[in-house]
C-alpha positions as CSV (number, residue, x, y, z in Angstrom):
1,M,12.6,-19.4,-12.7
2,S,9.2,-18.0,-12.1
3,A,7.2,-16.4,-14.8
4,S,6.8,-12.5,-14.9
5,D,3.7,-10.8,-14.3
6,A,3.2,-10.1,-17.9
7,E,3.6,-13.8,-18.7
8,L,1.1,-14.7,-16.1
9,V,-1.4,-12.2,-17.3
10,K,-0.9,-13.5,-20.9
11,A,-1.5,-17.0,-19.7
12,F,-4.5,-16.1,-17.8
13,K,-6.0,-14.3,-20.8
14,E,-5.3,-17.5,-22.8
15,G,-7.3,-19.6,-20.4
16,D,-4.7,-20.8,-17.7
17,P,-6.4,-20.4,-14.4
18,G,-3.2,-21.5,-12.6
19,A,-1.7,-18.2,-13.9
20,L,-4.2,-16.1,-11.9
21,D,-3.4,-18.2,-8.8
22,E,0.1,-17.4,-9.1
23,L,-0.5,-13.7,-9.5
24,I,-2.8,-13.8,-6.4
25,S,-0.2,-15.7,-4.5
26,R,2.5,-13.1,-5.4
27,Y,0.6,-10.2,-4.4
28,K,-1.9,-11.2,-1.7
29,G,0.6,-10.5,1.2
30,P,1.9,-7.0,0.2
31,L,-1.5,-6.0,-1.0
32,Y,-3.2,-7.0,2.2
33,A,-0.5,-5.1,4.2
34,Y,-1.3,-2.0,2.3
35,L,-5.0,-2.4,2.6
36,L,-4.6,-3.0,6.4
37,R,-2.3,0.1,6.9
38,L,-5.0,2.2,5.1
39,A,-8.1,0.6,6.5
40,R,-6.7,0.2,10.0
41,D,-9.2,-2.6,10.5
42,R,-8.6,-6.3,9.9
43,D,-12.2,-7.1,8.7
44,A,-12.2,-4.1,6.4
45,A,-8.8,-5.1,4.9
46,D,-10.1,-8.8,4.4
47,D,-13.2,-7.5,2.6
48,L,-11.1,-5.0,0.4
49,L,-8.6,-7.7,-0.5
50,Q,-11.5,-9.9,-1.7
51,E,-13.1,-7.0,-3.5
52,V,-9.8,-6.1,-5.2
53,F,-9.2,-9.6,-6.5
54,V,-12.7,-9.9,-7.7
55,K,-12.3,-6.5,-9.6
56,V,-8.8,-7.8,-11.0
57,I,-10.4,-11.0,-12.3
58,K,-13.3,-9.0,-14.0
59,K,-11.0,-6.2,-15.4
60,L,-8.0,-8.4,-16.2
61,G,-9.2,-8.6,-19.8
62,A,-9.0,-4.8,-20.1
63,Y,-5.6,-4.6,-18.5
64,G,-3.1,-2.7,-20.8
65,E,0.0,-4.8,-20.8
66,E,2.0,-1.6,-21.5
67,D,1.5,-0.8,-17.9
68,K,3.3,-2.5,-15.0
69,F,0.9,-5.0,-13.4
70,S,1.7,-4.0,-9.9
71,A,1.0,-0.4,-10.4
72,W,-2.4,-1.5,-12.1
73,L,-3.1,-3.8,-9.3
74,Y,-2.4,-0.9,-6.7
75,T,-4.6,1.5,-8.7
76,V,-7.4,-0.9,-8.5
77,A,-6.7,-1.3,-4.7
78,H,-6.5,2.4,-4.1
79,H,-9.9,3.0,-5.9
80,A,-11.6,0.1,-3.8
81,V,-10.3,1.8,-0.5
82,M,-11.5,5.2,-1.7
83,D,-15.1,3.7,-2.9
84,H,-15.2,1.8,0.5
85,F,-14.9,5.0,2.5
86,R,-16.9,7.1,0.3
87,A,-19.7,4.7,0.8
88,G,-19.7,5.5,4.4
89,A,-18.3,2.3,5.9
90,R,-16.3,4.3,8.3
91,R,-15.5,7.8,8.9
92,R,-12.1,8.6,7.4
93,E,-10.7,10.3,10.7
94,D,-11.5,7.1,12.7
95,S,-10.3,4.3,10.3
96,L,-8.6,5.2,7.1
97,Y,-5.9,7.2,8.6
98,A,-6.3,7.1,12.4
99,A,-4.2,5.1,14.8
100,D,-6.2,2.4,16.5
101,G,-4.0,-0.4,17.4
102,D,-5.9,-3.1,15.4
103,A,-3.5,-2.9,12.6
104,R,0.0,-4.1,12.8
105,P,2.4,-1.2,13.9
106,L,4.3,0.4,11.2
107,A,7.8,-0.9,12.3
108,D,6.3,-4.4,12.2
109,T,5.1,-3.9,8.6
110,L,8.2,-2.5,7.5
111,A,10.4,-5.2,9.3
112,S,8.4,-8.0,7.5
113,R,10.2,-7.3,4.2
114,E,13.9,-7.2,3.4
115,P,16.2,-5.0,5.5
116,S,16.1,-1.3,4.6
117,P,16.8,1.9,6.4
118,E,13.4,1.9,8.1
119,D,14.3,-1.5,9.8
120,A,16.8,0.2,11.8
121,F,13.9,1.1,14.1
122,A,13.9,-2.3,16.0
123,S,13.8,-1.3,19.6
124,A,10.5,-0.7,21.2
125,E,11.3,2.9,22.0
126,S,12.2,3.7,18.3
127,A,9.2,1.6,17.0
128,G,6.9,3.5,19.1
129,A,8.4,6.8,17.9
130,L,8.1,5.7,14.3
131,E,4.5,4.8,14.8
132,A,3.9,8.1,16.5
133,A,5.6,10.0,13.7
134,F,3.8,8.0,11.0
135,A,0.4,8.8,12.7
136,R,1.2,12.5,12.4
137,L,1.6,12.5,8.8
138,S,-1.3,13.7,6.5
139,P,-3.4,11.0,4.9
140,E,-1.9,11.9,1.4
141,Q,1.7,11.7,2.8
142,R,1.0,8.4,4.6
143,E,-0.2,6.8,1.4
144,V,2.7,7.9,-0.6
145,F,5.2,6.8,2.1
146,L,3.4,3.3,2.1
147,L,3.3,2.9,-1.7
148,R,6.9,3.9,-1.8
149,H,8.5,2.3,1.0
150,Y,6.4,-0.8,1.6
151,S,5.0,-1.5,-1.8
152,E,8.3,-0.4,-3.4
153,L,6.7,1.4,-6.5
154,S,8.4,4.1,-8.3
155,F,7.3,7.8,-8.0
156,R,5.8,7.7,-11.6
157,E,3.7,4.4,-10.6
158,I,2.5,6.2,-7.4
159,A,1.4,9.1,-9.4
160,D,-0.3,7.0,-11.9
161,I,-2.1,5.2,-9.1
162,L,-3.2,8.3,-7.2
163,K,-4.0,10.2,-10.5
164,V,-1.8,13.2,-9.4
165,P,1.3,14.8,-11.2
166,I,4.6,13.2,-10.3
167,G,5.6,16.5,-8.7
168,T,2.8,16.3,-6.1
169,V,3.9,12.9,-5.2
170,L,7.6,14.0,-4.7
171,A,6.4,17.0,-2.7
172,R,4.2,14.7,-0.5
173,M,7.0,12.3,0.0
174,S,9.6,15.0,0.8
175,R,7.2,16.6,3.4
176,A,6.5,13.2,4.9
177,L,10.2,12.4,5.3
178,A,11.0,16.0,6.6
179,K,8.1,15.6,9.1
180,M,9.1,12.1,10.3
181,R,12.8,13.2,10.7
182,Q,11.6,16.2,12.8
183,E,9.2,14.1,14.9
184,L,11.8,11.3,15.3
185,G,14.5,14.0,16.1
186,E,12.3,15.4,18.9
187,G,11.0,12.1,20.0
188,M,14.5,10.6,20.5
189,Q,16.0,13.3,22.4
């Protein structure tokens, strides 16, 4: 049985470097997928992943163990992405939330985890329709959608990461789902 995140954090704080290796191994894939979906550029996602883990190593001593580690980690990642784009690395419209073909299609990203309702979009036509519908969401709706359906975080955790009220998160998700249903309904007819 593998150790919990809290046990690994505690072990790292007590001087076990292998605990950090396990945490990185556990979250590297999902975190990279999250960063890639936001950055829309593999090089930027690679840089951001390294930056996030450097920040995690530096800040792990200050991590409050009452918080869920994954929510704290995605908060660090969210801030790194926002800092990256605020610094002018890329214009937000062209990279953070634009569709540019460099990142894996949304259907592939969703299909890379255990089966879920989103995985029903397996055909090329519906995968394209899903990607197009996703591209039409607002940046805020996209991020909430990714954190909820890909990273499988709770609405409370998403609210904490984004530093917005939970009602805002729920509204963004509701609008995202309604818009995707509308887009997919129109696109599939």
